[in-house]
N, C-alpha and C positions, 0 to 999 in steps of 0.2 A: 240129421239135420249135426255138425258139425261145430259147435263152437271154438266161440272165438276165445286163446289161450288169454292173450296179452290180456289186464288191463288192473283194477286198483286191488288194493291190499282190502284195505276198511269196506267196503262197498260198489255195490253196480250202478253205472249209470245208464240213461238211457236214453233215448232223445225221444220229442215228440212229433210228430210229423201230419199238421195239421190237415184239413179235407186242401185245402190252395197249396200245401208243399205236395200232396197225394196226384193234383192235378200236372203239375209244372211236373213231377217226377216221372209226366207218360213220355218228353223227351228221355230218353236212354242215355244220350252223351248228356244232357245237364245232369243227371241223373251219377253218374259213375262220378264224373268230374265234381260234384257237391260235394260224393260221399269222401270223396282223398282228401278233401281241402279238411272237410272236418276232422277229417284220421288224423291231418296232420300234430293236429294239439291234443285230439278226445278221444279216449280211449274204451268208446261206450260200448257195449256190451249184450244194447239191448231197442228195440225203435216200438211205439206206438203208434199203428200205422190205421189213424183215421178215416171212416167210411162216410162219417153223415160230418154237418154243422150248416146254420144256414139255409136246410131246408136241398141242402146238397147235398144230393146219394152219388157214392162213388161206385167207380164202371166194375162190378166183381171182376171181371177181368185183367184187364187191370187193378183191381189189388191181389190175384193172386203171382203176380207177375214182380208185384216190387214187393213182394215178401219174399218170395226166392232167390230174387237179386240179393236180396240182404244176410238170407238163411246160405244161401250162395256166398257170406262173406265168415261167415259165423256168427251173426247178428243175430240174436232174439227175434219173433216177431212177432209181436202182439197189435189186441186191438182195440179203438179207440170208438170214441163214440160222445160229440157237443149236442147235446140235446136242447138247443136253442133254432129258433127259426130264423132269427134276424140279430145279431147278434150289435149291428148296425145302429140297432135302431131302439135306444136304451132299453139294449137288451130282452124286445120280447120272444118271450118264453113262451110254450106248448101252454094250451089253457088243457090244467089236470081236469076240470067241470064237464066237459067235450068228449063224447066217447070219442067220435073219429080221432082226434088228437092221439089220445091214448094209443086207440088202437092205432095209429102211424106210428108211436115210439115204440109198442109190440112187432110193430112186422121191420125195423132198422134192430130190435134187439137180436130177433128169429136169424135175418140177416145178417149181421158179423158172426156170432157163436154158430154161423154155419161156416166162417172163415178162421177164425182164431181160437184158439181154448183159455187167451184169457181174455178179456177187454178192461180196459178203464175209463171211464164217463166224469168226460172234462167236466170244472165245477159248476154245470147249468141246470143241475138238477135239482128246480125250484123252481116259483113260478111268483111270476107279478104281476099276475090276469086279476081287474078288475071287468072282463067285461060285465056284459045285462045275468047271461046265464052266471056266472059266479057270482055276482051278486042276490041273485035270486036264492041261487041253491045254500049260500051263507046264512042266510037269514035274518036273523039274533046275533050270531054267532060272532066272535072275533076275527079279524080274519087270520088271526093267528092259527087260533084253536082248529080253523076251515085246515085250512092249508095243512098244517101237522097231520092234519085228516086223511087228507086227498090225496097227497104225499105219500105215506106211507100204504094207502092199496096203492098207485100207481110201482113204484117200485117193487111191492111185494108180484103184479102183474105180467114186468117185465122183468122181472128173476124165473119166474116161468114161462114165459115165450123164449129167452135165450136156453135155459134148464131144457126145455124140452125139445132142442135142435142137436144141443151141447152138454147133457149130463156134467161133464168132467168139466165146462168152462169155468175160469175161476174167475167172477166178478168182481170188480176193485170200482168203491166210490169216491170219486175225489171231494175234498171239502175243500171252502175258500177260503180265502187268510181271514173276513168277515165274521167269525169265530163267537162275539159278541150278540149278534144278526142272525143266528140261523135260523131260526123259529120262525121271524116275521113272514119272512120267503119259504118258510112248510120245511128245512131243513129238517128232518126228526134224529138231531144226533144220535140220542141213546137209544133206539129201537133201529133204526136204518143199522147202523153200526155192530147191533146183533144179527140181523137178514143177508144182512152182506157178505162174499167168502171175507173183504180185506177190504179196508178202509186206505186214503193216501189223504197227503197232509200239503197246504198251498203255504208255500211260506215265503210266497212273491210278498216282500216291506214297501219296494221299491224306494221312491226319493222320500223321506216322513214329511217334508215341510209343504212341497210345492206340489204337493197332487192330494187328489182330493180329500184321499181317508185316513193319512198323516200319516200312518200303520206305522209309531218306532221302528230300530235293528232290530233291539232285543226278540221280534215276533217270533221270526225265525223259529227261534230257539226255543220258545215257548211254550211253541202252538203247533213245534211239534212233538216234546214234551205231552201237551196234556191232550194228544190224541192216541199218542202211546200210552197214558192213562184209561182212556178211552175204552182202548181194545189193543189189553196188551199182546207183545208179539205178532201183532197182524196186523202194524199200522206199517202197510209196503214200505214207505215213504215219504220225501218231501219234494216239491217241483215250483223249482225258480221258473222267475225267467228276464230279459237286460229292458226291459220298459218304463216309460214313467221316470228314466235316471236322470243325473247333471253331471254326475262322472261316472266312470268304469268305475272302481271305489265300489259303489252302492252295489251293482252287479256282483262281485268277487265276496264282498260282506253273506249278503245273501245263501249261499253258497257253502262260505265257513259255519255261518252259524247252521246252517238247516244239516249238517254236520257233523259239529260241535254236539245238538243232539244225539249226535247216533244213531242219523238214520242207514236203513238195511239198505237203501237204493236210493236219489239222485234224482229228477228230472227233471233237463233242462228243453226249458220253451222258445221256440220251436225251429224245427227244423231248417227254413227257412228264414227265420232274425241269426242263424249262424255264420250262413254264407251270405247274408246282403253284400248287394255290391253298391258301389258309384261310380260316376264316370266322369273319366280322365277330363280334362282342358281340349284334348286332340281325337275327346268321341270313344274313344273303348274305353269297354268295360275292365272293371280288375277286384277280386272279390277284396271285400273289405272283411279281415280277419278280428278285429279288434277281439270280437263280442266271442268265438269261437280256443282265440288265442285264450284271452284273459279266462277263461270257464277253464282251460287245458292246465293252463299255470296253480288256476288255486285248487282245483281238486289235485293235483299233483304234490304238492306242499302241503293244503290236507294231512295227504294220505303219509307219508312221512311222522305224524304223530297220533293221531286213531289210534293205532294200536296200543299205545299204550298208554294208552285211557282209560279207566274202568266205567262203569254204568254211572249217569250225567245221578247229581244229588242234591237239591236244593231246600228250600222251605215251603212247605204246602200252602199252597193257596188253595183255596174251596170257590170252586165255578161248579156251579148245578144246572143241570141239565134247563137250557128255556133258559136261564136267568138274561136280564139283561139292567142296567141302570144307570144311575146317571155318571158310576167309576168303572163305565164300558171302556176297555182298553191300559184300566189301571194299572195292573199288572205289567203292561210294559214298560210304561215309565221309570217299573221302582224296579222296573233289570237293568234299568240304562243305568240308575245311581248306583250300584254295584252291587245289589241284591241280591243270591242267585233264586231263581224264585223254580217251581217246580207246581205248575198251575194241575188241578186233579178235578173231577165228575162226583165223590164222593168224599164226604167227610171223613179228612187224616183224623182217627184214631189210636193211634200206635207212637205219632213221633211227638215229642215234649212240648215246641212250639209254634204257632201256627200263623197266617195273615188271611182274615175275613172281609172282605171289602163288602159296598152293599150288595154287589150280586147273592149273599148268601140270605141275602131276607126270603130267598126264594123258594128254601129249605122252612114248612113248617114250622119242623122242633127244633128251628138253629139257636134258641133261646135254652131246649132244654138241654144242647150238645153241649152248648158253652158253659153251662153251668157244671154239667159233670165232668168235660176233661178238664176244670182249674179246681177241683173238687180230688181227683187223684194228681193235682199239680201242674200240670200244664199250666204254658205261658201262650195267650190268648191274644193278636195286636188286631183290632178292628180302624178300619175306620172313622173317620168321622162321619160322613156319607153313612153308613151301619148305624154308631150312633143314631143319629135324625131317626131312620127309617126304622127302629125298633125301639125308640120312645113311645112309652104309653103302652110296650104290648108286654112287658114283664121284667124290664135290662133293671130295673132300678131293684129288683131283690139281690142284684150282685152287686150294684151300684148308682148313685143318683146323680146321674151325669147330663147336663146338656147341650146339644148344639142347639146353640136360636138361631135364630134367621136376620141377626146381623153379624155384618162384616167389616174388616178390618186390614189399611194397610202398616205392612209393617214390610223393613229391611235391616232390624237389629236382632241380630237372636245371643242370650247364656245362657250355662248350663246352671244347671241347682241350682250353688254355690254363688252363683252371682264374680265367678272369678276371672272374667275377661268379659269382653262381649268382641262380637263379629257379625260380619258386613256381606249383606245380597250388595248385590253388584247391580239392582232394580229393584224396586217395591214391587211388596208378594199379596195380594188380596189372598185372605183364608176365614174363615167360620169364623165365628165366636164363641167358644165354647164355654159355657160355667159350671160351678163342681164345687165341693163343699171343703173348706180349709181342716187341713191334716189326716185329712178321709181319703183326700185322691192327691198329689203329686207331680209335679212339675217337674222331668229332665233335660225339659228342653223350653225355655219361655221366648215368647217373640215380644220385644216393647216397640211402642211406638207413642212418641207423647205423655210421657210420665205413666206411662198406663204398660199391663203387662198381659200378651197371652199366651197358652197350653197351645206346641205345634205336636209334644209327645206328652202324656201322662202315665203313673200308675197306681195300680188302687187294688192293693192284696186281697186274697178272697182264697179262705182254707190253704191249703197249701198251694192255690196258685194265684197266678198274677194277670190281670186284665192291661192291656197300655190299649189304647188310643192313642192313633198315628192324626193328627189333623192334616188333613188334606186342600194344599191351594185347590184355588177353583179354575184355574189354568192347569190343568197338569202342569206342562213344559216347565212350571216356574220352580218344581221339585230339582229341577237342575241349578237353578241360581241360589240355591242353599247352599249358604260356607263349606266350605271341608271339614271343618268341624263338625257341623252339626249333622251335615253327613254321615260324618266315624261314627257319632251318637246311632242314631238313627241302624249304621248297617251295625253294630255293635248290639240294639237291643234284637233288633229280627233275623241279629246271627248267631245268639244268646250257644248254641246247642250243634254250633258246627264247631271243627276245628281252627278252621279260619277266620276271615272278613278283611274288608285293608281300609284305605286312608287314603285320601285324596282329591280329586275334582268331583265331578259325574261325569256323567260318560264316559266313563271308563266300568266295558263291562266287567263279571268275576263268572267264571264257568267253574265246579267245582263235580267234583267225582270219587268215589266212592275206595280208591282206592290210592287213596292222600297224591293224587298229582288234580292240576290247575289250568288255567287260560288265563289271561288279562287280556281283551282288546280292546282301542282305542276307538271312542268314534267322532273323537277332540279333532278338530284341523287342526292342531300344532300340535309339536313333542310337551309328553307331559312326566312330574312326578309323584308317584305314588308309594303308601306301602301295606305291601303285605302282612297280620299282622297275627304268627302259629302262634293258638295256645301251648304256653310252656314254656320258658327260661333256656332251653337245652335245646330249643327246636335249631331243624338245620333245611335246606334247601337247595335244590340246584336246576338246573336249568335239566329241562326234560330232554331235548336232543340231545347236548356236549357231556353232557353232568358236569356240567363246571362248579361249582360249590356261588353261593351266594352270599354274601358279607351281610351279618343284623346287627341290632345290637338287643341286649334283654332292657327289660321292661314288668313291674308288678303283673311277677308269672304268667307274659308270654312274650314270644323275642317281633320286632319288625324287621323287616328287610325292603333296604328305599328299591324301587327300580323307577331305571327310567325307559317309556315307554312313546315310539314315532306316533304322526299319526296316521290314524286310518292302517292300524300295524295288532297284532296278538305275539303272544310271548306265553308258552307252555312251560311247567315246572312241576313237579313232583317236590314234593317235601313228608319230613322224619319228626315228629311230634312225641 
């Protein structure tokens, strides 16, 4: 089989053909026409051909014919399985307490392994079943504990079934975008990532406001980094779709951020969505190519810069396996206020500054680790959620601070010296934190009716510093903090990085280990911000044109004013 030589420099592109696409491909005329239409815009080098979904098992002869069609075009053909019984009926999953269901899945995997040397599992390898059998088998266990156990057992059985037919088959499990909640439905990220050959990342974020998940755009980047840290070198790629969007920019942003995280491959779901047709007033259909066109333009554009970028860098943020709390998905919001993050499943020991949200409480040794980190001279930023979770657990041996049950609405802010008052454009509800005067210091103060409440606190411990960041009840209120307040938060979290930004929220910063960076705006209007590089002799250049950006010196650093259009990105390199 020859492979397609034309492609992208820095990544591969796959298109997922779900079983409904496969059924439509039975028409060879449509298959040829649709292939030509997609190929006009997208230089893809692989397809995943799905054999099963919604209790539909594709015909073997048809699958082989479709596989041969793509291979004759120089496109690599792999298999796909979506282990769901009825996606449209509240995502009705298989029952993994039912031996007949497990046997059915084993047959599907064996069948598919006989046709393909690589299989990706779409992100339905979970269970929401609460039938009488599940209730009886679960007994007194929690649903989470029971599901984690039975899904690992099922995973081992389907792997054995597939490898028994085709020992060289490469099995890839794709994880969904709801990474904070995997464990509740049986996804065992810790164990499964070790027993499957590779993993894959669902980077679909879609509309952040008018969908029930409300996933922030930054997650398309952050979840890629998280799963890369789960299985380094074997997080095969990221997966996007064009659904649940108000504007096409949302789709393009998902593609860009997946690739900004240095994905080796990106999968576009799905084939049919790329060639969806509309009917003209006169009756005939014509191809609606906006999705394929947008994908192609975005891929081409990002490919021009990716090879200039090093490996992603960010402030380490610790998320233990199977952790979930009232601060679920908070790191995405912190990323959206311009702090580059690197989400990790293991406690970061070697960096100078780390961020810990409430999810860190799932590590039984977290207090010991915080104390040891501070004793080594590190900087630990904890959130108000983690502060509250650790109260009464021994945190007072480090600092005697309390997150109370009281709340306060604030819209005025100041720094430690009260040199100026800054206003938010809306009132923000925050928890009230009580602390001992002169042992703990306010870096940022919130003001309300003659009283003050801390937004950012610091306290020395041996050679290290513990910071406490107050999180609003509505994470989205972080976006409404004044730019001067945001700048101080960024400076604190990024204190051991070479750069940070000043300006409004919803401008994201992506940093790399070769002194390159990307700014992307998610604002609906043009904006100005500063890229601040530490060192008064710093220089900043546009990445592609190599044009030098003018800046100004101040207090041991240099600030470079930047203008950025809405929903656009700009790439730079710097010398510090």
